N, C-alpha and C positions, 0 to 999 in steps of 0.2 A: 560307382555312381549309385545313388539311392534310387530305389524304385519309386515310380510316380504313384500318387495316391489313387488314381483311377485311370482307366484306359481312355485314350484320346483318339478321335477319328483321324484317319490318314489325311495329311495336308498335302498341298501341292509340292512343298519342299521335300516330302518323303520320296518323291519319284526321282530325285536327283541324288547322286553320291555326295557325301559330305565334303570331300576335297574339292569337287567342282563348285559347290556353293562358296567355299572360301576364296577360290581363285576369281570368281565373278565379283565377289565383294571387294577384293583387292583392286581390281581394275576400276570398279565404280568409284571407290573412295579416292583414288589418285587422280582420276579425271575430274572429279568434283573439286578436289583441292586446287588443281590447276585453274579451273574456272573461277574459284573463289578469289584468287589473286587479282582478278579483274575488278573486284569490288573494293579493294583496299584503298584506292585513291579517293573513293567517295565515303565509305563507311569505316575505314580502318579495320584492322584485324579483329578488334573486340566487337565492333558493330556487326561485322560480317558473321562472326561465330554466334552472336546473340540471335540474329535472324535465322541462321542455320538450325540451331537447336530449338528455337521457338516453333518454326514450321515443322520440324521433324516431330516435335512433341504433339502438335495439333494433328498431324496425319496419323501417327501411331495410336493416339487416343481415340481418334475417329474410327480407325480400323478395328482395334481390339476392345475398345470400351472397357477398360480395366476397372475393377472394383476393389476397394480397400477391404471390404468385408470378407471374412473367411480366411484372413491371413493373420499370422501371429505378429506380435510386436517385433520379434527377431527378423521375420520376413520383411517387414516394412523398413526396419533399420538397414537391412541389406540393400533394399531398393534405393533408399536414400543415399547410402554410401556409393552405390553404383552411379547414381545421378551426379553426385559431386565429382566423382572420378571422370565421368564423361565430360562434364563442364570444363574442368581445368585441364584435362588432356587436350581438348580442342582449343582452348584459349591459348595455352602455352605453345601449341604447335603452330597456330596461326601467327602468333607473335614472332616465332622463328621464321616462318614462311615469308613474313614481311621484310626480313633482313637477309635471308640467304636462299640459295637455289633449292627448289623443291626436292630434287634428288639427294642433295647433301643433307637437307633437314630431316628427311625420312631415314637416311642412313644413320645419322646420329641418334634419332629417336628410337631406332631399332635396337639400340643397346639395351633398352628395357626388356623387350621380349627375349633377347639373347640371354639376359640375366635370369629370366624364368627358366630357360632351357638349362643353363649351367647349374642353377640351384638344384635341379632334379637329376643331374647327370652323375654317374659314378664311374665314368670312363677315365682311363689313364691319359687319354688324349685331351682332357679338359684344359690342360695348360696350353696346348697347341691352339685350341679354338679361342681361348681367351687372348692369347698372344696375337692371333690373326686379327681379332676384332680391335685390339688396342692399336695395332699397326695401321689399320684402316682409319681409325679416329685420328691418329697422329698425322697421317698423310693429309687428311682434310684440314687439319688446323696448322700444319707446319709449312705450307707453301702459300705464297701470295700474301694478301692482307685479309685474313679471315675476320668476319664480324663476330667478335667474342660474345656479344649479347645474344645474337642469333643462335650461336652454338649452345650457349647455356640454356636458352629457352627450349631448344630441341632435346637436350639431354633431360631436362625436367619433364618434358612431355613424354619421354621414354619411360620415366619412372611411373607416370600415370598409366601409360600403355601396359606396363607389366601388371599393375594392379587391375586394369580393365580385363585382361585375359583371365586372371584367377577369379575375380568377382563375377564375371560374365558366366563362367561355368556354374557357379553356385546359384545364380539367378535362374538359369535354365532348369535347375533341379527343383527350385522352390515355387516357381510360377508357371502356370499353363500358358501355352502359346506365346504371344508377345506382351502379355500383361506386365511382367516385371520390367521389360524394356520401356514400355510406354510410361509407366509410373516414374521410372528413373529419369527418363528424358524430360518429363514435366517438372520434376524437382530440379533438374539441371539448369533450367531456364533462370531460376531465381537468383543464384549468385552471379550470373552473367549480366543482369540488368544494369547495375551501376557502371560496370566497365563499358558496356555497349553504348549507353547514353552518353557517357563522357567522351567516347571516341567518335560517335556519329551524329549525335544530336538529332536535329529535325530531318536529316537525310534518311533516317530510318523509316520515314513515312512516304517516300517517293515511290510511286507505283512501278516504274521501270526497274528500280533497284530491288524492290520487293519481289518482282517476278524472277529476276536472276537468282536472288537468294533462295527462292523456293526451289528452283532447279538444283542449286548447290545442295540444299538440304536433302533432297531426294537421292542425289548421287552419293553424297558424303555421309549421310546418317541413316536414312530410312532403309535404303537397299542394303548397304553393307552390314549394318548392325543387325538387321533382321536375319540375313543369311548366316552371319557368324554365330548368332545366338542359337539358331537351329543346328548349325554344324557342330557346335560345342556340346550339344546334347548327345551326339553320336560318336565323337572322337575325343581323345584325351587332350588336355591342354598342351602337352609337349608335342603331340602330333600336329596340332594347330600351329605351333611355333615353327615346325618344319615347313609347312605350307606358306607361312608368313615370311619365310626367307626371300620370297619373290618380291616383297614390298619395295625395297629400295630400288631395285631394277625397274619395276613398274612405275615408280615415281619419276625416275629419270626419263623414262620413255614418254610419260604423260607431259612432263615439263617441256620436252623437246617438241612433241607433236602439237600440243595445245597452245603453249605460250612462247615457243621458240627459244627455250633456254638450252644453251650448249654446256657441255661438260668438258673439262680438260682431260688429258690422258691420265694425269695423277688422280683426278676425281674418280674416273672410271675404275682404276686399279683399287682405290680405297673402297668403293662400293662392292666390287667383286670380293675383296678380302672379308668384309663384314657379312656378305651373303654366304660365303663359304664357311665362315666361322659358325654362323647360326645353323646352317644345314648340318654341319658336322656335329655340333654340340647336341642338337635336338634328336639326332638319330638314336643315341644311346641313353636318352634322358628317361627318368621316371617321373611320375607326377608329384610335384611338391605338395606338402601339406596344405589343404585349403585354408582360406581366411575365414575365421569365425565372425558371424555377424555380431 
């Protein structure tokens, strides 16, 4: 990790271990995702994600007051890339969530972070971990009547999630505090505007829906992304991937507790397989080469 250009004062986050920050972020984002589904009937997935990212951008910019001055063109390109990744990761995930169970959607999406882990692994067990993950995905799609569109959206979201992990680490190196995240979130609002308006229309202006969307933004974006950004300053991306192995299980739990979604025995087995594959693969992984801005 590159050294920072100047020493920064200790923040509140510095008092907590990085793994703890990641775990709290995992719980927050999945509870937020569960509550977001309550907005889909009124705003649709695109309208919901537009308000989520918009409110998150407003809060983050108010807190960090980022400035574009003092940053190179490469830094700003990186922030823009991060913003686009955030926007489409969330949009495709919400489109999946509108079609399939929260726990299943996150399990399929988790193939992205698992790919990051496998890309940096040199273990002879790689084939085993990849096989376990493939078996989990096959179980999710091989029984009952799976929604193919939902599964595809979840897998695409996984690709954006993999990019998010790698780019997030670079943003944490290039920008102080939450400046990079705030700039990226503001940029991420722009491509979501046409999708959100087409999905929700005038419903975007209703005060009660705006209040719920603000809560979702805090739980799903402001809290977890801030915690993850800070954690990735102190741990390597593949270690982050190990901790994120809890994500599918946490999603299934949030789906059950918040919106009463049940899972079949086959679904539970599939989730366990993917979690085991990720945990195993990331234990021996090395950090992949970072993405250049």
